[in-house]
C-alpha positions in Angstrom: 0.0 0.0 0.0 1.2 3.5 -0.9 1.8 6.1 1.8 1.6 9.8 1.2 5.3 10.2 0.5 5.2 7.5 -2.2 2.2 9.2 -3.8 3.9 12.6 -3.9 7.0 11.0 -5.4 5.0 9.1 -8.0 3.2 12.3 -9.0 6.5 14.1 -9.6 7.8 11.1 -11.5 4.8 11.3 -13.8 5.4 15.0 -14.4 9.1 14.4 -15.1 8.2 11.6 -17.5 5.7 13.8 -19.4 8.4 16.5 -19.6 10.9 14.0 -21.1 8.4 12.9 -23.6 7.4 16.4 -24.7 11.0 17.6 -24.9 12.0 14.6 -26.9 9.2 15.2 -29.4 10.3 18.8 -29.7 13.9 17.7 -30.2 12.8 15.2 -33.0 10.8 17.9 -34.7 13.8 20.4 -34.5 16.3 18.0 -36.1 14.1 16.2 -38.6 15.7 18.1 -41.5 19.3 17.8 -40.3 21.4 15.2 -42.1 22.7 13.2 -39.2 25.5 11.7 -41.1 27.0 15.0 -42.2 26.1 17.1 -39.2 26.9 15.2 -36.1 28.3 18.3 -34.4 25.0 20.1 -35.1 23.0 17.2 -33.7 25.2 17.2 -30.5 24.6 20.9 -30.2 20.8 20.4 -30.5 21.1 17.6 -27.9 22.9 19.9 -25.4 20.3 22.6 -26.0 17.4 20.3 -25.3 19.1 18.7 -22.3 19.7 22.2 -20.8 16.1 23.1 -21.6 14.8 19.9 -19.9 17.0 20.4 -16.9 15.7 23.9 -16.4 12.1 22.7 -16.9 12.5 19.9 -14.4 14.3 22.0 -11.8 11.6 24.7 -12.1 8.8 22.1 -11.6 10.8 20.5 -8.7 11.0 23.8 -6.9 7.4 24.5 -7.4 6.5 21.0 -6.3 8.7 21.1 -3.2 7.3 24.5 -2.2 3.8 23.2 -2.5 4.6 20.2 -0.4 6.9 21.8 2.1 4.6 20.7 4.9 5.7 17.1 4.5 7.7 15.9 7.5 10.2 14.2 5.3 10.9 17.0 2.9 14.6 16.2 2.8 13.8 12.7 1.7 11.4 14.0 -0.9 14.0 16.5 -2.1 16.6 13.8 -2.6 14.2 11.6 -4.5 13.1 14.5 -6.7 16.8 15.2 -7.5 17.3 11.5 -8.3 14.2 11.6 -10.6 15.6 14.7 -12.4 19.0 12.9 -13.0 17.2 9.8 -14.2 15.0 11.8 -16.5 18.0 13.5 -18.1 19.6 10.2 -18.6 16.4 8.8 -20.2 16.4 11.7 -22.6 20.1 11.2 -23.5 19.4 7.5 -24.0 16.6 8.2 -26.4 18.8 10.5 -28.4 21.5 7.8 -28.7 19.0 5.2 -29.7 17.6 7.5 -32.3 21.0 7.7 -34.1 20.9 3.9 -34.7 17.4 3.9 -36.2 
């Protein structure tokens, strides 16, 4: 059975996952006309741009989320889990960009 802390964390994970999905779709749209064989440097530049954008978006949502839930007695635990979720989400985005290059 889930407790309140698990539900809060699950909610943020869902927000982070949705952010990864939308940012990845924006990335794909932005690079669809870039020749990946001849412009690998350009692709890497786009990846960095979208990773930075995603990082900012997730940190902003995390701050908002943590402020909203600051009443939680284990806010430090929640903060650490949210930070872990952000790192995991950034890795997921990077993984998708790497897999894309093999398709």
